[in-house]
C-alpha angles and dihedrals in degrees: 000000000000130000129183130166111266098225120101093239115112112252129208095224140064123191121194134148094356090306121118119199117193117193126203118233108244116246121228115301093236092055092048091047091052091049092050091046094052092043088055091048092050090055098042106034099068091048093049090047091051093048094047091047093052091045089053088060100257119138123260111247139179092258089074091061092047090049093048091047095047096045090042091057092047090047091050091050092049091046090052091052092047092049092048091052090048106037106003122146139154125220119202120185122196119208131171096277105004144058118209121202129192131171116213119202095184097246095044141006131234123236118290115251118201122186135175103230116187120197099029103226127172124203142159128246110203114226128203125348120353092243091056089071095205132128147153133250120254120197115198130357140252116012095337103069142115118219116199118215097208108113113221136171112271094238090054090049091051090053089048092052091050089052093047092048091049099047108021105037094039092042093051093046093054 
């Protein structure tokens, strides 16, 4: 059973067969290009520095390994942010007793998180300033909840929650 808003405006979600897919709005191309460029530099620069130092006749030392490791971690983190802002999406599957969450970065996926959420409650967490009118979806309450990280307009989130209440909650109860 599929449900999409009827207006022509592009939405950030798709709901089919008890699976919700939330897509991240891409940031500006220039910003993403800069992030990819610096992620590449963080990976390559320490290795080039080590090779040029050894070629110049200086001794290899443990600091090279620390530099490569540190800059490699920073490069990986920046690459992850750049990928999220380019290809990021979240997939949430609703089963009879469980909700399964997975973040997709385009080139790799995060670990799958499965929770038993009873009762199945949907709410909105407002993000940023009040006049921004954006928020994220929260599934569940208390300790057993899944918070999406995809920022969406509040009116779109409200439509999504109505759809989820209509198809998921009623479908699971029957």
